[in-house]
C-alpha positions as CSV (number, residue, x, y, z in Angstrom):
1,M,123.1,125.2,99.3
2,F,119.3,125.5,99.0
3,N,117.1,128.1,97.4
4,E,114.3,127.3,99.8
5,P,114.2,129.0,103.1
6,K,114.5,127.1,106.4
7,I,111.2,125.9,107.9
8,D,110.2,127.6,111.1
9,D,107.5,125.2,112.2
10,K,108.2,121.8,113.7
11,I,108.3,119.2,111.1
12,I,109.3,115.5,110.7
13,D,109.9,114.0,107.3
14,S,108.4,110.5,107.9
15,H,109.5,108.7,104.7
16,L,113.0,108.6,103.4
17,H,115.3,105.9,101.9
18,I,119.0,105.1,101.6
19,E,119.8,103.1,98.5
20,A,123.5,103.7,98.0
21,W,126.7,103.7,100.0
22,K,127.9,107.1,99.0
23,N,127.6,110.1,96.7
24,D,129.8,113.0,95.7
25,E,127.9,115.6,97.7
26,V,127.8,114.1,101.2
27,G,130.2,111.2,101.0
28,S,129.1,108.1,103.0
29,F,125.6,107.0,103.7
30,I,126.2,107.6,107.4
31,D,125.6,111.4,106.8
32,A,123.2,111.0,103.9
33,F,120.5,113.4,105.0
34,E,122.3,115.7,107.4
35,P,122.8,118.6,104.9
36,Y,119.0,118.3,104.1
37,R,117.9,118.1,107.8
38,E,120.1,121.0,108.9
39,G,119.6,123.1,105.8
40,M,115.8,123.0,106.1
41,N,115.7,123.0,109.9
42,L,113.8,119.7,110.3
43,N,113.2,118.3,113.7
44,G,113.4,114.7,112.7
45,L,113.7,112.1,109.9
46,N,112.3,108.6,109.6
47,L,114.4,106.3,107.4
48,C,112.4,103.5,105.8
49,S,114.3,100.3,105.0
50,L,113.6,98.3,101.9
51,N,113.4,94.5,101.6
52,N,115.7,92.3,99.6
53,H,113.7,92.6,96.4
54,A,114.3,96.3,96.4
55,S,117.5,96.6,98.5
56,G,118.7,94.0,101.1
57,V,119.0,93.0,104.7
58,A,122.1,95.2,105.0
59,N,119.7,98.1,104.6
60,N,118.4,97.5,108.1
61,I,121.9,97.7,109.5
62,M,122.6,100.9,107.6
63,M,119.4,102.5,109.1
64,A,120.4,101.4,112.7
65,L,123.9,102.7,112.3
66,Y,122.5,106.0,111.1
67,K,120.4,106.2,114.2
68,L,123.5,105.7,116.3
69,A,125.3,108.5,114.5
70,H,122.4,111.0,114.4
71,K,120.1,111.1,117.5
72,E,117.2,112.9,115.7
73,T,116.7,109.9,113.4
74,F,113.8,107.4,113.5
75,A,113.9,104.2,111.5
76,H,111.5,101.6,110.2
77,G,113.1,98.3,109.4
78,C,112.1,95.8,106.7
79,L,111.4,92.1,106.7
80,H,113.8,90.0,104.7
81,H,112.4,87.2,102.5
82,V,114.8,84.4,102.3
83,E,113.3,82.9,99.1
84,Y,111.0,83.8,96.3
85,P,108.2,83.0,95.8
86,I,107.5,83.0,99.5
87,T,106.8,79.6,101.1
88,A,106.7,78.2,104.6
89,N,110.2,76.7,104.2
90,V,112.0,79.5,106.0
91,P,115.2,78.6,107.8
92,A,114.7,78.2,111.6
93,G,115.2,81.5,113.3
94,M,114.6,83.6,110.2
95,E,110.8,83.6,110.3
96,L,109.3,87.0,109.6
97,V,107.9,87.3,113.1
98,T,111.3,86.4,114.5
99,Q,112.9,89.1,112.4
100,Y,110.3,91.6,113.6
101,K,111.0,90.8,117.2
102,E,114.7,91.2,116.6
103,M,114.3,94.6,115.1
104,M,112.1,95.8,118.0
105,E,114.8,94.6,120.4
106,I,117.5,96.4,118.4
107,G,115.6,99.7,118.7
108,F,113.8,100.3,115.4
109,D,110.8,102.6,115.7
110,G,108.5,100.6,113.4
111,I,108.4,98.4,110.3
112,K,108.4,99.4,106.6
113,L,106.6,97.1,104.2
114,I,107.0,97.5,100.4
115,E,105.6,94.0,99.8
116,G,102.4,95.6,98.4
117,K,104.2,97.4,95.5
118,P,103.4,95.3,92.4
119,T,107.1,94.8,91.4
120,C,107.7,93.4,94.9
121,L,104.4,91.6,95.3
122,K,104.7,89.6,92.0
123,P,107.9,87.7,92.9
124,L,106.5,87.0,96.4
125,G,103.8,85.0,94.7
126,G,101.3,87.7,93.9
127,T,99.4,87.8,97.2
128,L,99.7,89.5,100.6
129,L,97.7,86.7,102.2
130,F,100.5,84.3,103.2
131,P,100.8,82.8,106.7
132,T,104.2,84.1,107.6
133,L,103.2,87.7,107.0
134,D,99.9,87.0,108.8
135,E,101.9,86.0,111.9
136,F,103.8,89.3,111.7
137,F,100.5,91.3,111.5
138,C,99.2,89.5,114.5
139,E,102.2,90.4,116.7
140,A,102.4,94.0,115.4
141,E,98.8,94.6,116.2
142,K,99.3,93.3,119.8
143,D,102.3,95.5,120.2
144,G,100.8,98.6,118.6
145,T,103.9,98.8,116.4
146,H,103.7,101.4,113.6
147,I,103.9,100.0,110.0
148,V,104.5,102.1,106.9
149,F,103.0,100.1,104.1
150,H,103.4,100.7,100.4
151,V,100.4,99.1,98.6
152,N,99.8,99.2,94.9
153,D,100.8,102.1,92.6
154,P,98.6,104.6,90.7
155,D,95.7,102.6,89.2
156,E,96.4,104.1,85.7
157,F,99.6,102.0,85.7
158,W,97.3,99.0,84.9
159,D,95.9,100.7,81.7
160,Y,98.4,101.0,78.9
161,D,96.7,104.0,77.4
162,L,96.7,105.9,80.7
163,A,100.0,104.8,82.1
164,P,102.7,107.6,81.7
165,D,105.7,106.8,79.5
166,W,108.1,107.2,82.4
167,A,106.2,104.5,84.3
168,K,106.4,102.1,81.3
169,D,110.1,102.9,80.9
170,T,110.7,102.1,84.6
171,G,108.9,98.7,84.3
172,W,105.8,99.9,86.2
173,F,103.1,99.0,83.7
174,Y,101.0,96.2,85.3
175,G,98.3,95.5,82.8
176,N,99.9,92.6,81.0
177,G,98.1,90.0,83.0
178,T,101.0,88.9,85.2
179,Y,100.4,91.2,88.1
180,P,97.4,91.1,90.5
181,H,95.0,93.9,89.8
182,F,94.8,97.1,91.8
183,K,91.3,96.2,93.2
184,T,92.5,92.7,94.1
185,V,95.3,94.0,96.2
186,V,92.9,96.5,97.9
187,K,90.6,93.6,98.8
188,E,93.5,91.7,100.3
189,V,94.5,94.7,102.4
190,E,90.9,95.0,103.6
191,T,91.0,91.3,104.5
192,I,94.1,91.9,106.6
193,L,92.5,94.9,108.3
194,D,89.3,93.1,109.0
195,K,91.3,90.4,110.8
196,Y,93.6,92.9,112.6
197,P,91.4,96.1,112.8
198,K,93.6,97.8,115.3
199,L,96.7,97.6,113.2
200,N,98.7,100.8,113.5
201,V,99.4,101.3,109.8
202,T,100.1,104.2,107.6
203,F,99.6,103.6,103.9
204,A,102.2,105.4,101.8
205,H,101.2,107.7,99.0
206,F,97.7,108.3,100.2
207,F,96.9,104.6,99.4
208,F,96.8,105.9,95.8
209,Y,93.3,106.9,96.6
210,A,93.5,110.7,96.0
211,K,91.0,110.3,93.1
212,Y,88.7,108.3,95.3
213,P,88.4,110.2,98.7
214,D,85.0,108.6,99.3
215,K,86.7,105.2,99.4
216,L,89.5,106.4,101.6
217,E,87.0,108.0,104.0
218,A,85.1,104.7,104.2
219,M,88.3,103.0,105.3
220,F,89.1,105.7,107.8
221,K,85.7,105.2,109.4
222,K,86.0,101.4,109.5
223,Y,89.7,101.1,110.6
224,E,90.4,103.3,113.6
225,N,94.2,103.1,113.5
226,M,94.7,103.5,109.7
227,A,96.4,106.6,108.4
228,V,98.0,107.7,105.1
229,D,101.0,109.8,104.2
230,I,101.2,112.5,101.4
231,T,104.6,111.3,100.2
232,P,104.6,112.0,96.4
233,G,103.3,110.2,94.0
234,T,102.8,113.3,91.9
235,E,99.3,112.1,90.7
236,M,98.1,112.6,94.2
237,Y,98.9,116.3,94.1
238,F,97.2,116.7,90.7
239,A,94.1,115.4,92.4
240,F,94.5,117.7,95.4
241,E,94.8,120.7,93.1
242,D,91.9,119.7,90.9
243,N,89.7,119.4,94.0
244,H,91.3,122.1,96.1
245,D,88.2,123.3,98.1
246,F,87.1,119.7,98.8
247,Y,90.5,118.8,100.1
248,V,90.8,121.8,102.4
249,D,87.8,120.4,104.2
250,F,89.0,116.8,103.9
251,F,92.4,117.5,105.4
252,K,90.8,119.4,108.3
253,K,88.4,116.6,109.0
254,Y,91.1,113.9,108.9
255,S,94.1,115.9,110.1
256,D,94.8,113.1,112.7
257,R,95.1,110.6,109.9
258,I,97.7,112.2,107.5
259,L,101.5,112.3,107.7
260,V,104.1,114.3,105.8
261,G,106.9,112.5,103.9
262,T,109.1,113.2,100.8
263,D,110.4,109.8,99.6
264,A,113.8,111.5,99.6
265,T,116.3,108.9,98.6
266,F,120.1,108.9,99.0
267,P,122.1,109.2,96.7
268,W,119.9,112.0,95.2
269,E,121.3,115.5,95.8
270,S,120.1,117.2,98.9
271,Y,118.5,120.1,97.0
272,T,115.9,117.7,95.6
273,H,114.8,116.8,99.1
274,A,114.7,120.5,100.1
275,W,112.6,121.4,97.1
276,C,110.1,118.7,97.9
277,I,109.7,119.4,101.6
278,D,109.4,123.1,100.8
279,R,106.4,122.3,98.5
280,L,104.8,120.0,101.0
281,Y,105.2,122.4,103.9
282,H,103.7,125.3,102.0
283,F,100.9,123.0,100.7
284,I,99.9,122.2,104.4
285,A,100.7,125.4,106.2
286,T,100.1,128.3,103.8
287,D,97.9,129.4,100.9
288,K,100.9,130.0,98.7
289,V,100.6,128.9,95.0
290,Q,103.8,127.3,93.9
291,K,105.1,125.5,90.8
292,A,105.4,121.9,92.0
293,F,105.3,118.5,90.4
294,N,105.6,118.5,86.6
295,D,105.8,122.2,87.0
296,R,102.1,122.4,87.7
297,N,100.6,124.8,90.2
298,L,100.0,123.6,93.8
299,T,97.8,125.8,96.0
300,G,98.3,125.6,99.8
301,L,95.5,124.3,102.1
302,N,96.5,127.0,104.7
303,L,95.9,124.7,107.7
304,S,96.6,126.1,111.1
305,G,96.7,125.1,114.8
306,K,96.2,121.5,115.6
307,D,95.4,120.5,112.0
308,K,98.8,121.8,110.8
309,E,100.7,120.3,113.8
310,N,99.1,116.9,113.4
311,I,100.2,116.5,109.8
312,L,103.6,118.1,110.1
313,Y,104.8,116.0,113.1
314,A,102.3,115.1,115.8
315,N,100.6,112.2,114.0
316,F,104.0,110.5,113.4
317,E,105.1,110.9,117.0
318,R,101.8,109.4,118.2
319,R,102.1,106.5,115.9
320,V,105.7,105.6,116.9
321,G,104.7,106.4,120.5
322,S,107.3,109.0,121.3
323,D,108.7,112.4,120.3
324,K,112.2,110.9,120.5
325,P,113.6,107.9,118.5
326,K,114.3,104.7,120.4
327,E,117.9,104.0,121.4
328,I,119.8,101.4,119.5
329,N,120.9,98.4,121.5
330,K,124.4,97.9,120.2
331,E,124.8,94.3,121.4
332,K,121.5,93.3,119.7
333,L,122.5,95.1,116.5
334,L,126.0,93.4,116.4
335,A,124.3,90.0,116.9
336,Y,121.9,90.8,114.1
337,F,124.8,91.7,111.8
338,E,126.6,88.5,112.6
339,K,123.4,86.4,112.0
340,Y,122.4,87.9,108.7
341,K,125.7,88.8,107.1
342,C,125.5,85.5,105.2
343,L,122.6,87.0,103.2
344,F,124.5,90.2,102.2
345,K,124.9,91.0,98.5
346,E,128.4,91.1,96.9
347,G,130.5,93.9,98.4
348,E,128.1,94.8,101.3
349,L,130.2,93.2,104.0
350,E,133.2,95.2,102.9
351,E,131.2,98.4,103.0
352,L,129.7,97.8,106.4
353,E,132.7,96.4,108.3
354,P,134.4,99.8,109.0
355,F,131.1,101.1,110.4
356,I,130.6,98.0,112.5
357,D,134.1,98.5,113.9
358,K,133.5,102.2,114.6
359,Y,130.1,102.0,116.2
360,L,129.6,98.5,117.6
361,R,133.0,96.9,118.5
């Protein structure tokens, strides 16, 4: 199925999504990434759920069911926002901190936040500094729970002359005055981390700081539990290539702060995931020069030993606290399904019911 060879080193893809019920290649979402995992010889996958602005509360249940079906799978659940913009008027029992505790009891391995992406942040009210999210951060810091946090997008998306056409066409131009500025959101994140400095957080897409490694390094030095992943964002890899020798040293110095992920998304075809993990693997573990994003060259960093192991899998395992996914509590998951099915989008209940019957009843 794939042109890329299987990967011999241990590797965990720490950042994937399911955004459809089925496709022609695999069929149902319940097996979405199995051709990819088996075809590339991956040791584990981490599914990241998306909140209701991007997907929906049913996405959490899909992730948990996938964990039940495939024991190599980790999952990070999302927080569901009952209303937009966010207010304190949340129905009793659906507070964000309550949802968080429910997901931990179900057996999720962490939490995924996409609230910092501009298209999600704007409808929430344009700020990350709201009390109900603060309550979640407080509990997550106490528990040491791993958070995968998408904050901002490439800063050129705020400049019309620099933003690529594909971003404008997708609705990802943010310089029209209706979105909080890149730097404003960064300051809010720093405010959160100053308040909760031990937060176990991995910022997706290198925090969109590949052009500003000095700023990223300053954050690493200040916040001991902060990490980033190298999930594309293609602009990140252009910066890596343009500053190759610098980044060889940077990745060695901070090999305990960097995770591998692809952003592989079902229903995309599996060969696209395989192509991406192949490029990321060779970027970390070899000095191979490959055609990668936008058909530009990408030169491997040729890391070895502990540096390579950290980035390919060990950092992720340390952050979730285990080399094995948590087990799903079926009783808690069924209760979660019954509680939140009132928030499902049209057609989702009919899609999920057969899997609930098969795995939980």
